[in-house]
C-alpha positions, 0 to 999 in steps of 0.5 A: 074794431075788436071781435066782440064788435061784430060777432053775433051775440048768439056765439057767446052762449053760457054753458048751460043755456041753449041760445034762444030766438029772442037771443038770436034776434038780439044778435042779429039787430045788434049787428045791423046796428054795427053795419053801417059803422062798419060800411063807412070805414071801407068807404074812408079806406076806398076814397085815397085809393080812387083818387091814386087810381084817377092819378094814375089814369090821367098820367097815362099808367095802367094801375094794377093790383092782387086784390080782387076787389080792386081788379074788380073796380079796375074793371068796371073803371075800363069798361066805362069809355065803352058805356060811355059810347053806347049811351051817346049812339043810342042817344043820338039815334033817338033823336035823329029826327031832330037833328037838323030842327034844334041844336045837337044835344050832346049829352055826357053823364057825370063820372060821379054816377059810374063811381058811385055805382061802382063803389056800391058794388065793390062795397058789397063784393068786399063785405060778401067776400069777408063775411059768410053764412056758417053754422057753430056747433056748441057742446053743452054750451061751449063754441066748438067750431064753426062750419060753413054748412050746417048738415055737414056739422050734424053729419061730423056729429053723428059720425063721431057717435058711431066712432065712440059706439065702435071704440066701446063695443057698445051703442052710444048716443048724445043725449038731447040738447047736449050738441047744438047749433047756431047759424048766422053770419061770420068773418070767413077767417073764423071758419074751422076745419071738420077734422078739427070740428071731429076730433074737438068733440070727441076729445069733449065727450071724452069717452074714447082717445086716439091711440096706439095698441101694440099686439103680439102674436095678435094679443093686446099688451097695451095701448098709449096715446102718444104716437111713436112711443111704442115703436122707440120702445121696441128700437130701444129693446132691440138697440139693448142686443145689438154690438159691433157685429150685429147684422139684424136684431128681429123678433121671433113673435109676431109684432103689430102697432094699430092706430085707431080710437081706443076707450080711455079707460083702456090706455094705459103707462108706457112704463107698464107696457115697457114692463110687460115686454120685458117679463115673462109670461106662462109657457114653455121652453123645451129641449130635445137630447141629441148624441153626445148630451149630458144633463150636466151640459145642458143645465150649464147652457141654460145657466142653471144647476143639476138640480134646477134642471131636475126640479122642472123635469120630475122623475128624470135619472140625472145619470141617465137621459136617452136621445129624443128625450124632452126635457123643460128647460122654463116654465115661463117665456118671454113676451118678445123673443129677440133673435139677432144675427151676427156676423163673426170672424175667428180662427177654428181648429181643423181636426186631423185626419187618423191613420190606423196600422193594424198590430197583431200582438193588440186585442181587437178594439184596442188603439194606441197613438203611434204619432201624435196628430196636430190641429191646423187651423182656419179663418173663418167668417159665419152668420151666427143666429142667436135667440135671447142669447142663445146659439141657435144656428150657425151659417158659414160664409168663408174659410181661409186655411191657415195651416194643414193639420198633421195627420195622426197614426194609430195602431190597431189590434187585430188578434182576437179578443177572449170573451171575459176581457172587459169592454169598458162599459157596463150593463145591468145585472138585473131588471127591476126598480131601483129602490135606494140611489147612491149616496146618503141615505136613512133607510130605518134599518138597524145596521143598514149603511147610511152612505149608500155606495151603491145601487139597490135594485129590487126584483123576485127571490131567485132572479138571475144576476149576470156580470156587468163586464168581462173580467176575473171573479175575484171574491165569492162569499159571505161579507156580514151585512153586504151577505153573499157577494161576488166582486169581480176584477175587470182589469182596467181600474174598475171592479163590480159588487153584487151583494145579498145574493141567494147563492153563486154561480161562479167562484173566485179565480172565474173568468166570466164574460159580460152577461154570464150568470153569476148568482141569483137574487136573495135576501142575504145579509142586512136587507128588507126584501129581495133584491141586488146592490149593485156597486162599481168601485174606480181606482180603490174608490166607489162611485155612481153606478148611474153614470156608467150603466148603459 
């Protein structure tokens, strides 16, 4: 029998009309008309089974079945002898007074009576085991699910309304007549699942979708409806940073994937989320200068040129940075910072010890290598931490010495050093503001050089100028555009120039110590204002003084 023969017509409402009372009555009448045929088919199936059970019973076999209806029938048949004995006993009691007056009457009910009763009960049990009262939920005339409890169906509708409102962040109520309910007898096999009704109704409304949202440090990046897609995307990003030596790959930021109901309009393509987490956002990455750092080293470690690093840190002098200076490395930072820990095994040089021997023929501070030292070697195992490819931490796990280092012997001078001897370090000749740096320039002043071979330090007229380091005065005098000039030979390949002086406080051939007054700031030569031009020559070539001043 097809489903349409025993399904109420009220379950096939048009999508734009609500079932009426007349339609429901027609559906019930059609169902009642089909009921006799259905019962007849059931009875025709039961007859052969009953005959088979009777044969088994006569043969002395105990019939068995897994079906509850048959078990019920067998129970009735099993009770038949007991019922027969009880009825016979009652009959004999009531006829006891006539036992001797007439021949005994033995009433034996016909088995057909009991079989008919059993079949009737079995038919009723079969019918109600196949059919049950239920409620079908319709959305805009389209059937969704059928539940045995109408109150539960209405409760689920209310829950979906509330969940939709929570996801949208505003009140939401279904319009009257959008959701309707039809009650009637249906096959038990047609009963649906409450969870399925909840999902189908939410999908039919279409404003909210079950999805998964990615949050980084509490900030929503994007949402998708595909389960497991965000986990796979993050795993792919971590996998691209792994190698054979990798111990772990983690994210520095707090990464969280949250499942829940999401407004459908806020779902985005998975590729869009991948593009975001592989890009950068506004923010600063900084570095604090430590001892031994140079501008070039910092820029090289961060894959940028000196000029690129200077563009991020305007106002700094690339030839003069101080410990504790905070340099901006990037104006944008990645959404996700990948932290990789690797177990590395390598051979490391072991520094040798330096042994000093005093030498009275050498000046204090001077040294000379007598026996060259040799580095040792060690087999090292260490855990190294990289953040976005830059090493941030190294923890040594084990060290095995392969070859011992050999110490180096150096002679160390003990003879007192004259004050005029050079120290090898240069101090500022005067205090002031730098108005022109080393290199190419265009001053607009007639006679001024286009390639500046020093730096100009602007200060008040008459300010004292001191020797940048100890040495011997090589020249004092007037040198054309340089004006009154002092030249000091430091005896170690370096010479310093002090130009545009007002007057001198030293003379040629004189030994001067570091910090000794040698001249005064003036306006001599080609100049646009009072200043000291300071230059350094190394082995016959001018060099940038900013690289040497401290």
